[in-house]
C-alpha positions as CSV (number, residue, x, y, z in Angstrom):
1,M,6.5,20.9,1.1
2,R,4.0,19.0,3.3
3,V,0.8,17.1,2.5
4,T,-2.1,19.2,3.8
5,R,-4.6,17.6,6.1
6,A,-7.5,18.0,3.6
7,T,-5.5,16.3,0.8
8,A,-4.4,13.4,3.1
9,E,-8.0,12.9,4.1
10,A,-9.2,13.0,0.5
11,V,-6.5,10.4,-0.6
12,N,-7.1,8.2,2.4
13,G,-10.8,8.4,1.7
14,L,-10.3,7.0,-1.8
15,T,-8.0,4.3,-0.2
16,A,-10.8,3.3,2.2
17,R,-13.4,3.1,-0.6
18,W,-11.2,1.1,-2.9
19,A,-10.0,-1.2,-0.1
20,G,-13.7,-1.6,0.8
21,V,-14.4,-3.5,-2.4
22,V,-11.2,-5.7,-2.7
23,E,-11.6,-9.5,-2.9
24,G,-8.8,-11.9,-2.4
25,G,-5.1,-11.2,-2.4
26,T,-4.2,-7.9,-3.9
27,V,-2.2,-4.7,-3.5
28,L,-3.3,-1.2,-4.5
29,S,-2.2,2.5,-4.3
30,A,-4.9,5.1,-4.2
31,V,-2.2,7.8,-3.9
32,G,-1.1,6.8,-7.4
33,V,-4.6,7.3,-8.9
34,W,-5.7,10.4,-7.0
35,P,-3.5,13.0,-8.6
36,L,-4.5,11.8,-12.1
37,L,-8.2,12.0,-11.2
38,A,-7.6,15.5,-9.8
39,F,-6.0,16.8,-13.0
40,L,-8.7,15.2,-15.1
41,A,-11.4,16.8,-12.9
42,D,-9.8,20.2,-13.4
43,G,-10.2,19.9,-17.2
44,A,-13.6,18.2,-17.2
45,A,-17.1,19.6,-17.7
46,G,-20.6,18.5,-17.0
47,D,-21.3,15.1,-15.4
48,A,-17.7,14.0,-15.8
49,R,-16.5,17.0,-13.8
50,A,-19.0,16.3,-11.0
51,E,-18.2,12.6,-10.8
52,L,-14.5,13.1,-10.8
53,A,-14.6,15.8,-8.1
54,D,-16.7,13.4,-6.0
55,A,-14.1,10.6,-6.4
56,V,-11.3,13.0,-5.6
57,G,-13.1,14.4,-2.5
58,L,-12.4,18.0,-3.4
59,S,-14.1,20.6,-5.5
60,A,-12.9,20.5,-9.2
61,D,-11.5,24.0,-9.0
62,R,-9.3,23.0,-6.0
63,A,-8.2,19.6,-7.5
64,A,-5.3,20.5,-9.7
65,P,-3.5,22.7,-7.2
66,A,-3.9,20.0,-4.6
67,A,-2.6,17.4,-7.0
68,R,0.4,19.5,-7.8
69,E,1.1,20.1,-4.1
70,L,0.7,16.4,-3.3
71,L,3.2,15.4,-6.1
72,G,5.7,17.9,-4.7
73,A,5.3,16.6,-1.2
74,L,5.6,13.0,-2.3
75,G,8.8,13.9,-4.1
76,A,10.2,15.5,-1.0
77,M,9.5,12.4,1.2
78,R,12.6,10.3,2.1
79,G,12.4,6.8,0.6
80,L,9.8,7.8,-2.0
81,D,10.1,8.7,-5.6
82,A,7.2,10.2,-7.5
83,A,6.8,11.2,-11.1
84,L,4.1,12.4,-13.5
85,G,4.1,11.8,-17.3
86,L,2.0,13.2,-20.1
87,W,2.2,12.1,-23.7
88,T,0.1,13.6,-26.5
89,K,-0.1,13.4,-30.2
90,R,1.6,16.3,-32.0
91,T,-1.7,17.3,-33.5
92,L,-3.5,17.6,-30.1
93,E,-3.5,21.2,-28.8
94,L,-3.7,21.5,-25.1
95,R,-5.2,24.3,-23.1
96,A,-2.2,26.3,-21.7
97,E,-3.9,27.0,-18.4
98,W,-4.4,23.2,-17.8
99,E,-0.9,22.2,-18.9
100,E,0.6,24.9,-16.6
101,E,-0.9,23.1,-13.6
102,L,1.2,20.0,-14.3
103,P,4.7,19.6,-12.9
104,A,7.4,20.9,-15.2
105,E,9.1,18.7,-17.8
106,T,6.4,16.1,-17.9
107,H,5.2,16.4,-21.5
108,G,6.2,13.9,-24.2
109,V,5.0,13.0,-27.6
110,L,3.0,10.1,-29.1
111,T,4.1,9.2,-32.6
112,D,2.2,7.2,-35.2
113,D,4.4,4.2,-34.4
114,L,2.7,2.2,-31.6
115,D,5.7,0.0,-30.9
116,T,7.9,3.0,-30.5
117,D,5.4,4.6,-28.2
118,R,4.9,1.5,-26.2
119,G,8.7,1.1,-25.8
120,A,9.0,4.8,-24.6
121,L,6.2,4.5,-22.1
122,D,7.4,1.2,-20.6
123,A,11.0,2.5,-20.4
124,W,9.6,5.5,-18.4
125,A,7.8,3.1,-16.0
126,R,11.0,1.0,-15.5
127,K,13.1,4.1,-14.9
128,Q,10.7,5.7,-12.4
129,T,10.2,2.6,-10.3
130,G,13.7,1.1,-10.4
131,G,12.5,-1.8,-12.5
132,L,9.8,-2.9,-10.1
133,V,7.1,-2.1,-12.6
134,D,8.0,-2.7,-16.3
135,R,4.9,-1.5,-18.1
136,V,2.6,1.5,-18.2
137,P,-0.9,-0.1,-17.8
138,V,-2.7,1.7,-20.6
139,A,-4.0,0.5,-23.9
140,L,-2.2,2.2,-26.8
141,E,-4.3,2.3,-30.0
142,E,-4.1,4.3,-33.2
143,D,-6.8,6.7,-31.9
144,T,-5.1,7.3,-28.5
145,E,-4.7,11.1,-28.3
146,L,-3.3,11.5,-24.7
147,V,-1.8,9.4,-22.0
148,L,-1.5,10.7,-18.4
149,A,0.5,8.5,-16.0
150,S,2.0,8.6,-12.5
151,A,4.8,6.4,-11.0
152,L,5.6,5.8,-7.3
153,A,8.4,3.9,-5.8
154,L,8.8,3.6,-2.1
155,R,11.4,1.8,0.1
156,T,12.2,1.6,3.8
157,E,14.5,-0.5,6.0
158,W,13.2,-1.7,9.3
159,L,14.5,0.0,12.5
160,R,14.7,-3.5,13.9
161,P,15.1,-6.3,11.4
162,F,13.3,-9.6,11.6
163,E,14.9,-13.0,11.7
164,E,13.9,-15.6,9.1
165,W,12.4,-18.8,10.4
166,P,10.5,-21.7,8.8
167,L,6.9,-21.3,9.8
168,T,4.3,-24.0,9.4
169,P,0.8,-22.9,10.6
170,E,-1.3,-25.5,12.3
171,H,-4.6,-24.0,11.4
172,G,-6.1,-21.8,8.7
173,P,-5.6,-21.5,4.9
174,W,-1.8,-21.8,5.3
175,R,-1.7,-24.9,7.5
176,H,0.9,-27.6,6.5
177,R,2.7,-25.1,4.3
178,T,6.3,-24.2,5.3
179,L,6.5,-20.5,4.8
180,L,9.3,-17.9,5.1
181,G,8.4,-16.8,8.6
182,L,9.7,-13.6,10.1
183,R,10.1,-13.2,13.9
184,R,11.4,-10.5,16.2
185,Q,11.2,-9.5,19.8
186,S,10.9,-6.0,21.3
187,V,10.3,-4.3,24.7
188,L,8.1,-1.8,22.9
189,L,4.7,-3.2,23.6
190,D,2.8,-0.3,22.1
191,R,3.9,-1.3,18.6
192,V,0.8,-3.5,18.7
193,A,-2.8,-2.5,19.5
194,L,-6.3,-4.0,19.5
195,A,-8.9,-1.8,17.8
196,D,-12.6,-2.0,18.3
197,T,-14.4,-1.3,15.0
198,P,-17.9,-1.9,13.6
199,E,-16.4,-4.6,11.3
200,G,-15.1,-6.4,14.3
201,P,-11.9,-6.4,16.4
202,V,-8.6,-5.8,14.5
203,T,-5.1,-6.4,15.6
204,E,-2.7,-3.7,14.3
205,L,1.1,-4.1,14.4
206,K,3.3,-1.1,13.4
207,V,6.6,-2.0,11.7
208,L,8.6,1.2,11.7
209,G,11.0,2.1,8.9
210,T,14.1,4.2,9.2
211,N,12.9,7.0,6.9
212,G,9.4,7.7,8.2
213,I,7.6,5.1,6.1
214,D,6.0,2.4,8.2
215,V,3.9,-0.7,7.4
216,H,0.9,-1.5,9.6
217,L,-0.1,-5.2,9.6
218,L,-3.9,-5.8,10.1
219,L,-5.4,-9.0,11.3
220,G,-9.2,-9.4,11.8
221,E,-11.4,-12.2,13.0
222,E,-11.6,-15.1,10.6
223,R,-15.2,-14.2,9.7
224,M,-14.2,-10.7,8.5
225,T,-13.7,-10.0,4.8
226,P,-10.5,-8.5,3.3
227,A,-12.5,-5.4,2.5
228,G,-13.8,-5.1,6.1
229,V,-10.3,-5.5,7.6
230,L,-8.7,-3.0,5.3
231,R,-11.5,-0.5,5.6
232,A,-11.3,-0.7,9.4
233,G,-7.5,-0.3,9.3
234,V,-7.8,3.0,7.4
235,D,-10.5,4.2,9.9
236,V,-8.3,3.3,12.8
237,L,-5.4,5.2,11.2
238,L,-7.6,8.2,10.9
239,G,-8.5,8.0,14.6
240,R,-12.2,7.1,14.0
241,Y,-12.2,4.1,16.3
242,P,-10.5,3.5,19.7
243,S,-7.7,1.1,20.2
244,V,-6.0,-0.4,23.2
245,P,-2.1,-0.4,23.1
246,G,-0.1,-3.5,24.1
247,T,0.8,-2.1,27.5
248,R,-2.9,-2.0,28.5
249,L,-4.1,-5.3,27.2
250,P,-5.5,-7.9,29.7
251,F,-4.1,-11.4,30.0
252,G,-5.4,-14.2,27.8
253,E,-6.5,-14.5,24.1
254,V,-7.4,-10.8,23.7
255,G,-7.8,-10.4,19.9
256,P,-7.1,-11.9,16.5
257,G,-3.7,-13.5,16.6
258,L,-3.0,-11.7,19.9
259,R,-2.3,-13.3,23.3
260,V,-0.9,-11.9,26.5
261,R,0.6,-14.3,29.0
262,R,2.9,-14.5,32.0
263,R,6.2,-16.0,31.3
264,R,8.8,-17.3,33.9
265,C,12.4,-16.4,33.4
266,E,15.7,-16.9,35.2
267,T,16.5,-13.2,35.7
268,P,14.3,-10.1,35.9
269,Q,13.2,-9.1,32.4
270,P,11.0,-6.3,31.1
271,P,7.7,-7.1,29.3
272,R,8.3,-8.3,25.8
273,L,6.5,-8.2,22.4
274,D,7.0,-11.4,20.3
275,V,6.0,-10.9,16.7
276,T,5.6,-13.7,14.1
277,T,4.6,-12.9,10.5
278,V,5.5,-14.0,7.0
279,A,7.4,-12.5,4.0
280,Y,5.5,-11.7,0.9
281,D,6.1,-10.6,-2.7
282,M,3.0,-9.6,-4.6
283,T,1.9,-8.0,-7.8
284,A,-1.5,-6.8,-8.9
285,H,-3.0,-5.3,-12.1
286,H,-6.2,-3.2,-11.8
287,D,-8.5,-2.1,-14.7
288,L,-9.9,1.0,-13.2
289,L,-12.8,1.1,-15.6
290,D,-14.1,-2.1,-14.1
291,R,-14.9,0.2,-11.1
292,H,-15.8,3.3,-13.0
293,R,-18.2,4.5,-10.4
294,L,-15.6,4.3,-7.6
295,F,-13.2,6.4,-9.6
296,G,-15.7,8.9,-11.1
297,L,-15.2,7.6,-14.6
298,T,-18.7,6.7,-15.7
299,A,-19.5,9.8,-17.7
300,A,-15.8,10.4,-18.6
301,S,-15.6,7.0,-20.4
302,D,-18.6,7.6,-22.6
303,S,-16.8,8.0,-26.0
304,T,-19.9,9.3,-27.8
305,R,-18.9,12.8,-26.9
306,G,-16.0,14.8,-25.3
307,H,-15.8,15.6,-21.6
308,F,-12.6,17.6,-21.1
309,P,-12.9,21.0,-22.7
310,G,-10.5,22.4,-20.1
311,I,-7.8,20.1,-21.4
312,S,-8.2,20.5,-25.1
313,G,-10.6,21.9,-27.7
314,F,-10.5,18.5,-29.3
315,P,-13.2,16.2,-27.8
316,L,-11.7,13.6,-25.5
317,A,-13.0,10.6,-23.5
318,I,-11.2,8.1,-21.2
319,G,-10.6,5.0,-23.3
320,S,-8.5,3.0,-20.8
321,A,-7.3,3.3,-17.2
322,G,-5.2,0.9,-15.2
323,Q,-2.7,0.4,-12.4
324,S,0.2,-2.0,-12.0
325,V,1.5,-2.3,-8.4
326,T,3.9,-4.5,-6.5
327,A,4.9,-4.9,-2.8
328,R,7.6,-6.8,-1.1
329,F,7.9,-7.3,2.7
330,G,11.0,-9.1,4.0
331,A,13.3,-9.4,7.0
332,L,15.1,-6.2,6.3
333,G,12.5,-3.9,4.8
334,F,9.7,-3.1,2.5
335,R,9.5,-2.1,-1.2
336,A,6.5,-1.1,-3.3
337,A,5.9,0.6,-6.6
338,A,2.9,1.6,-8.6
339,V,2.4,2.9,-12.1
340,T,-1.1,4.3,-12.9
341,A,-2.2,5.6,-16.3
342,F,-5.2,7.0,-18.2
343,G,-5.5,6.9,-21.9
344,A,-7.8,9.4,-23.6
345,V,-9.3,8.7,-27.0
346,P,-11.6,10.7,-29.2
347,G,-15.1,11.4,-28.8
348,G,13.9,-28.3,25.2
349,A,14.5,-28.7,29.3
350,M,14.7,-25.2,30.8
351,P,16.5,-24.0,34.0
352,E,14.4,-23.1,37.0
353,R,12.8,-19.7,36.5
354,R,11.9,-17.7,39.6
355,H,10.9,-14.4,38.0
356,V,7.8,-13.6,36.1
357,T,7.3,-11.1,33.2
358,T,4.6,-10.4,30.6
359,T,4.8,-11.4,27.0
360,V,2.5,-10.1,24.3
361,E,2.4,-12.4,21.3
362,A,1.2,-11.2,17.9
363,V,1.0,-13.9,15.2
364,F,0.0,-13.2,11.6
365,D,-0.2,-16.8,10.3
366,R,-3.3,-16.5,8.1
367,P,-4.4,-13.9,5.5
368,F,-4.0,-10.4,6.7
369,G,-4.0,-6.8,5.4
370,F,-1.4,-4.1,5.4
371,L,-1.0,-0.3,5.0
372,A,2.2,1.4,4.0
373,V,1.9,4.8,5.7
374,H,3.9,8.0,5.8
375,R,4.3,8.5,9.5
376,T,4.0,12.3,9.7
377,S,1.1,12.9,7.4
378,R,-0.6,9.6,8.0
379,L,-1.0,9.3,4.2
380,V,-1.5,5.7,3.0
381,L,0.9,5.1,0.2
382,A,-0.1,1.4,-0.5
383,A,-2.5,-1.1,0.8
384,G,-3.0,-4.8,0.3
385,W,-4.3,-8.2,1.4
386,V,-1.8,-11.1,1.7
387,T,-3.1,-14.5,0.7
388,D,0.1,-16.2,-0.8
389,P,3.2,-15.6,1.4
390,L,6.6,-16.7,0.3
391,P,7.7,-20.3,0.9
392,F,10.7,-21.0,3.1
393,P,13.6,-21.7,0.8
394,E,14.7,-25.3,0.7
395,Y,18.5,-24.9,1.4
396,E,19.5,-27.9,3.5
397,E,22.8,-26.4,4.9
398,E,21.2,-23.1,5.8
399,Y,18.3,-24.9,7.4
400,E,20.7,-27.0,9.6
401,D,22.5,-23.8,10.6
402,H,19.1,-22.3,11.4
403,E,18.2,-25.1,13.7
404,D,21.3,-24.5,15.7
405,H,20.5,-20.8,15.8
406,E,17.0,-21.5,17.0
407,E,18.2,-23.6,19.8
408,E,20.7,-21.0,20.8
409,Y,18.0,-18.3,20.9
410,A,15.2,-20.4,22.3
411,P,12.4,-18.3,24.0
412,G,13.2,-17.7,27.6
413,T,17.0,-17.4,27.4
414,D,18.9,-14.1,27.9
415,A,19.5,-13.6,24.2
416,T,18.2,-10.4,22.7
417,H,16.3,-10.5,19.4
418,T,16.3,-7.6,17.0
């Protein structure tokens, strides 16, 4: 099963709109929210149906089949686990036609014991994400009639691992901090590109995974906002703005964190891409009702009346909606997980070098964005803005070994970095 182009564009559209309002360091997964909004749109009526359909980017009558198709495609992707969960009170009677649109074996029961219910939901979150997310981000109250949740867990190993180095930026917000830096060299200059967007120039670096899941690092000019960089990154992914690959970049300081220079070497060598970035481990919690207009939840959260006659004859409104998400980027690979839920309530000296080659240097040593992307469908699985990278661990013996290693593989030698 594959993600259709229309569905991918609809999900990425929600990613772009959500990324366009982020502030500061965060991580988010629109693909975790989108299927839930689609199923809600299918069962909604009136203004709630129209608003949810607008947020989904598809007509309400097409939303549920597209959501079911998307969940099936996500589950078939290598390196990605996806699940949907539904819990209702025993007394809540669901419309059979709505429940039949959900994946099989998703329906659980809410009891009158809130502690028991909370334990069951959180155990489900831990199981579906391999422990990366330990809680379903929904408020459980005595009047909670229904909980609809999704869980995603993705992982990939790099085709070419990074080496860990202590990195101390000389400028910018991270100056004078000793960070867990990541470096690697490659002869594939097209892994980096410079995009021209209305927000400003954006440097994009593609870090390829072994299973078809890649991470795109995005660095804009210092004046650009996190929202502007991430929004531009999604637009570049969708082919809306042109970009110049590393093989065609001119010499000099050509873009944010991007420099092309001539380098002397002892023997003939091919052009080289030198990448420097940082490791990060970040977690974010989002109250989706804080941005009810973005997610089409304005009318649906009005508890003075019901909005989902297609779900149940009992009047329901959205009482809470949240997402908990985590992302880890390291020398060997990337991990991310998201749980999204909606709760419904009533109502040194170098040898002589005679040869010259070209080096493209891409340095991400100040806050930057990232997109985790399914390579084939171009579906954005997670997006984020890095403001607090991991510090370099203070292990004296390992650091001394590292210094020897750095000297052995100093730039310009014949050593090959992976």
